[in-house]
C-alpha positions in Angstrom: 116.5 169.4 101.7 113.3 169.6 99.9 112.7 166.7 97.2 110.3 166.6 94.5 107.6 163.8 94.0 107.8 163.1 90.3 103.8 163.9 88.6 102.6 161.2 86.1 102.4 164.2 83.7 105.8 165.5 84.2 106.8 161.8 83.7 105.4 161.1 80.6 107.1 163.9 79.0 110.4 162.8 80.2 109.8 159.5 78.8 108.4 161.0 75.5 111.4 163.2 75.4 113.7 160.4 75.9 112.1 158.2 73.0 112.3 161.4 70.7 116.3 161.6 71.5 116.9 158.1 70.9 115.3 157.5 67.8 116.3 160.8 66.0 120.2 159.9 67.8 119.6 156.4 65.9 118.2 157.3 63.1 121.1 160.1 62.6 123.7 157.5 63.1 122.5 154.8 61.1 121.7 157.1 58.3 125.5 158.2 58.5 126.9 154.5 58.8 124.9 153.1 55.4 125.4 156.3 53.3 129.8 156.0 54.3 130.0 152.3 54.1 127.2 151.1 51.6 126.1 154.7 49.6 123.5 157.3 49.5 121.2 154.7 48.0 121.1 152.4 50.7 120.6 155.2 53.3 117.9 157.0 51.2 116.1 154.0 51.5 116.5 153.7 55.4 115.0 157.7 55.1 112.1 156.6 53.5 111.8 153.7 55.8 111.6 156.5 58.6 108.9 158.1 56.6 106.9 155.6 56.5 107.1 154.7 60.3 106.0 158.3 60.6 103.0 158.3 58.4 101.4 154.6 59.3 101.8 156.4 62.8 100.4 159.5 62.6 97.9 158.8 60.1 96.7 155.7 62.0 97.2 154.3 58.5 96.4 150.4 58.9 95.0 147.6 56.9 93.8 145.4 59.9 91.8 148.3 61.7 90.1 149.2 58.4 89.1 146.0 57.4 87.5 145.1 60.8 85.6 148.3 60.9 84.0 147.6 57.4 83.7 144.3 59.0 82.0 145.2 62.3 80.3 148.7 61.5 80.2 149.0 57.9 82.3 152.5 57.7 84.7 152.2 54.7 86.8 155.1 55.0 90.4 153.1 55.7 89.4 150.5 52.7 88.2 153.6 50.3 91.6 155.3 51.5 93.5 152.4 50.4 91.7 152.4 47.3 92.8 156.0 46.3 96.4 154.7 47.6 96.3 152.1 44.9 95.0 154.1 42.1 97.9 157.1 43.0 100.3 154.2 42.6 99.4 152.0 39.5 99.4 155.5 37.6 103.0 156.0 38.6 104.3 152.5 38.8 103.1 151.1 35.4 105.0 153.6 33.1 108.5 153.0 35.1 108.2 149.6 34.9 107.4 148.7 31.6 110.8 150.4 31.2 112.7 147.6 32.5 115.3 150.1 33.9 115.9 153.1 36.0 118.6 155.5 35.9 120.8 152.3 35.8 119.3 149.7 37.7 116.7 147.0 36.5 113.1 147.3 38.1 110.7 145.1 38.2 107.1 144.7 39.4 105.5 142.5 42.2 104.1 139.7 39.7 103.6 136.7 41.3 101.1 133.3 40.0 97.9 132.9 41.0 97.4 129.6 42.8 96.4 128.0 45.9 99.1 129.1 47.8 98.3 132.8 47.8 94.7 132.0 48.5 95.4 129.5 51.9 98.8 132.1 52.8 96.3 135.6 52.4 93.5 133.7 54.2 95.7 132.7 57.2 97.2 136.3 57.0 93.7 137.6 57.1 93.4 135.9 60.5 96.5 136.6 62.0 96.2 140.2 61.2 93.4 140.5 63.5 94.1 138.4 66.3 98.3 139.8 66.4 96.8 143.1 66.2 98.1 144.3 62.9 99.6 143.5 59.5 102.9 143.6 58.4 103.6 147.2 58.2 100.9 148.4 61.5 103.1 145.4 63.4 106.4 147.1 62.8 105.2 150.7 63.6 102.8 149.9 66.2 106.0 148.3 68.2 108.0 150.9 67.2 106.0 153.2 69.2 106.0 151.3 71.9 103.2 148.8 72.1 104.5 145.8 74.3 101.9 143.2 72.7 102.2 144.1 69.1 106.2 143.4 69.8 105.6 140.1 71.1 103.5 139.6 67.7 106.3 140.6 65.7 108.7 138.2 67.5 106.2 135.4 66.9 105.8 136.9 63.2 109.3 136.0 62.8 109.0 132.6 63.6 106.3 132.0 61.6 108.1 133.2 58.8 111.0 130.8 58.9 108.8 127.9 59.4 107.0 129.1 56.2 110.6 129.3 54.8 110.9 125.2 56.3 107.8 124.4 54.1 108.0 126.8 51.2 108.7 124.1 48.8 105.7 122.2 49.5 103.3 125.0 48.2 105.5 125.5 45.0 103.6 122.5 43.2 99.9 124.5 44.5 97.5 124.3 41.7 96.8 127.6 39.9 98.0 129.8 36.9 101.0 131.3 35.7 101.6 135.3 36.4 99.3 137.7 34.8 99.9 141.4 35.2 97.2 143.3 33.3 99.9 145.5 31.8 101.2 142.4 30.3 98.2 142.1 28.5 96.3 144.7 27.6 99.6 147.7 27.6 100.5 150.4 30.3 97.3 152.4 29.2 95.1 149.2 29.4 96.9 147.9 32.4 95.9 151.5 34.2 92.6 152.3 32.8 91.5 148.5 34.1 92.9 148.8 37.6 91.1 152.5 37.9 88.4 150.6 37.3 88.2 147.7 39.8 89.3 150.5 42.5 86.6 152.5 41.3 84.2 149.6 41.7 85.7 148.8 45.6 85.5 152.4 46.5 81.8 152.8 45.0 80.6 149.1 46.6 82.0 150.4 49.3 80.3 153.8 50.0 76.9 151.8 49.0 77.4 149.8 51.5 78.2 152.5 54.2 75.4 154.2 53.0 73.0 151.8 53.9 74.2 150.7 57.1 74.3 154.5 58.4 72.7 156.7 56.0 75.8 159.0 55.6 79.2 158.1 54.7 82.3 159.5 56.5 85.2 161.3 54.6 88.7 160.3 54.0 89.5 163.7 55.4 87.9 163.7 58.6 89.9 164.3 61.6 89.9 166.1 64.7 92.6 169.1 65.4 95.2 167.5 62.7 98.7 168.5 63.2 101.8 167.8 60.9 104.4 167.1 63.6 102.0 165.7 66.5 98.8 164.0 64.4 96.6 162.8 64.0 96.9 162.8 60.3 93.5 162.7 57.5 93.0 159.0 56.0 93.7 160.5 52.4 97.3 162.0 53.4 98.3 158.5 55.1 97.2 157.3 51.5 99.0 159.4 49.6 102.2 159.4 51.6 102.0 156.2 51.5 101.9 156.1 47.8 104.9 158.5 47.4 106.8 155.7 49.8 106.2 153.0 47.6 107.3 154.9 44.6 110.2 156.0 45.9 111.2 152.6 47.1 110.7 151.7 43.2 113.1 154.3 42.1 115.5 153.2 44.6 115.6 149.7 45.3 114.3 148.6 41.4 111.1 147.4 42.9 108.0 147.7 45.2 108.1 148.0 48.7 108.5 144.8 50.9 108.5 144.1 55.1 108.0 140.6 55.5 110.9 138.7 53.6 113.0 140.8 56.3 111.6 139.1 59.3 112.8 135.5 57.3 116.1 136.5 57.3 116.5 137.6 60.8 114.7 134.3 62.0 117.3 132.3 59.4 120.4 134.2 61.2 119.4 133.8 64.3 118.6 130.2 63.7 122.3 129.9 61.8 124.1 131.5 64.8 122.9 128.7 67.5 124.4 126.3 64.9 121.2 125.6 62.9 122.2 125.2 59.0 119.5 126.1 57.0 121.4 126.9 53.8 120.4 123.3 52.3 116.4 124.4 52.9 115.0 125.1 49.4 113.9 128.7 50.0 117.2 129.6 51.2 119.3 127.9 48.5 118.3 130.3 45.9 121.4 132.2 45.1 120.1 135.7 46.3 118.3 134.5 49.2 121.4 132.2 50.2 123.8 135.5 49.5 121.6 137.5 52.0 122.1 134.7 54.4 125.6 135.1 54.6 125.7 139.1 54.2 125.1 141.4 56.7 121.6 142.6 57.5 122.9 146.1 56.5 123.0 145.1 53.2 119.0 143.9 52.8 117.1 146.7 51.7 113.7 145.3 53.5 115.6 145.4 57.0 116.8 148.7 56.5 113.4 150.1 55.9 112.0 148.1 58.5 114.4 149.3 61.2 113.5 153.1 59.7 109.6 152.2 60.3 110.3 151.3 63.7 112.5 154.5 64.5 110.0 157.0 62.6 107.0 155.8 64.6 109.0 156.0 68.0 109.9 159.4 66.8 106.1 160.5 65.4 104.8 158.5 69.2 107.3 160.7 70.9 106.3 163.8 69.2 102.4 162.9 69.7 103.6 162.5 73.8 101.9 159.1 73.5 104.5 156.3 74.1 103.0 153.2 75.2 103.6 152.6 78.8 101.4 149.6 79.3 103.6 146.6 80.3 100.3 144.1 81.3 99.3 141.8 78.6 96.5 139.7 79.7 96.9 136.0 78.7 94.4 135.9 76.2 95.6 138.6 74.4 99.2 137.4 74.8 97.7 133.8 73.2 96.2 135.9 70.4 99.3 137.8 69.7 101.3 134.4 69.8 99.1 133.0 67.6 98.5 135.9 65.5 102.1 136.6 64.9 103.0 132.3 63.4 99.9 132.9 61.2 101.0 136.5 59.5 104.4 135.1 59.1 104.1 131.6 57.6 101.0 133.2 55.5 103.2 136.1 54.5 105.7 133.3 52.9 103.5 130.7 51.2 101.3 133.7 49.8 104.3 135.5 48.0 104.1 138.6 50.7 102.0 140.8 52.7 99.6 144.0 53.0 102.8 145.5 51.3 104.4 143.2 49.1 101.7 141.3 47.6 98.6 143.5 48.1 99.9 146.7 47.8 102.8 145.9 45.6 101.4 143.3 43.5 98.2 145.4 42.8 100.1 148.3 42.1 102.0 146.4 39.7 99.0 145.4 37.6 99.4 141.6 38.9 96.5 139.7 39.4 97.7 137.6 42.2 97.5 140.9 44.5 93.8 140.9 43.6 93.5 137.2 44.6 95.4 138.0 47.7 93.1 140.7 48.8 90.0 138.6 48.5 91.5 135.9 50.8 93.2 138.2 52.8 89.6 140.1 53.4 87.8 136.8 54.0 90.3 135.9 56.7 90.3 139.0 58.4 86.6 139.0 58.3 87.1 135.6 60.4 89.4 136.9 62.3 87.5 139.4 63.3 84.7 137.2 65.0 87.1 135.2 66.8 88.5 138.3 68.4 86.3 138.3 71.4 87.6 134.5 72.4 90.7 136.2 73.0 89.2 139.4 74.9 90.2 141.7 72.2 88.0 144.4 71.4 
């Protein structure tokens, strides 16, 4: 009886076909479960997460690579796309948040104190981004696409988040100022205009820096052979699509998109399952977080959106025929993932969030802590970029 030797190409096709079937099945089943048991809103937020995963993967819209590119080459397309994303979001966020209520649910922005905790946490997070290989959303989408190194980063991200909750109380007395939102100080119109001015300043500074380095500027629409289903997408498309994701989250959940709080919750639940009592920690003693600790993870909005991101990224990687198949991680790269994950998790907890919750959500809410987070994290990212060669990273 003749036999057929499976070729590498046919194996790749089969692996990606399997990934698409598994991701699509999981998305359908979990959507149905959430809709039937927790309502249309929770199911919708999960699907928003799925779309975020597709967008992050197909647009390769990462905060980590964009900031590293500035530090190494001076190319600024990624950073400029972020300014477009923020500008689009703030124009819609600000009047919505000013209403205090939307469709019967309270609505609020991501507003936090301006203190040393934000500076230290964001700086640590920035270093972790470059060592771990991704930010919060980037870690989820790349791990969802099958990258084993990023799965390691995610595990240690969770561990670092739990350590951050243990030390959370120690950072509450950090010197600083009370929360300041531009829209509170200058009204809706003033908050929007001042925010747009800051975006334009960053955008034009990035353009000038890139021109000085290269005598030209790469457009945010530049991409080779774009495809809606298979990618890649232009950075501009990713920026506008992620703005839509955050706006949809605000409308459905009553608050901006967040990622890393659920990492702390996952780790806390695992610790609790092993018999460790953490309910007396100051972080988890707060009523809302204590309730989350004792409830099913399916009730947690961030968790559902994060599961959606990973499944959406898996579906996108499958459609692009690009599910990672490498299982080898060099020792130094593995060490970078461990250290990077710890720094990411710890930094996010003491800085009131990550690149999504503090940077994207904070700045879009006209909160000045978001700008402080951006400056400190960008500085940390520049340091982390220069540490990468020590770990054998490109």
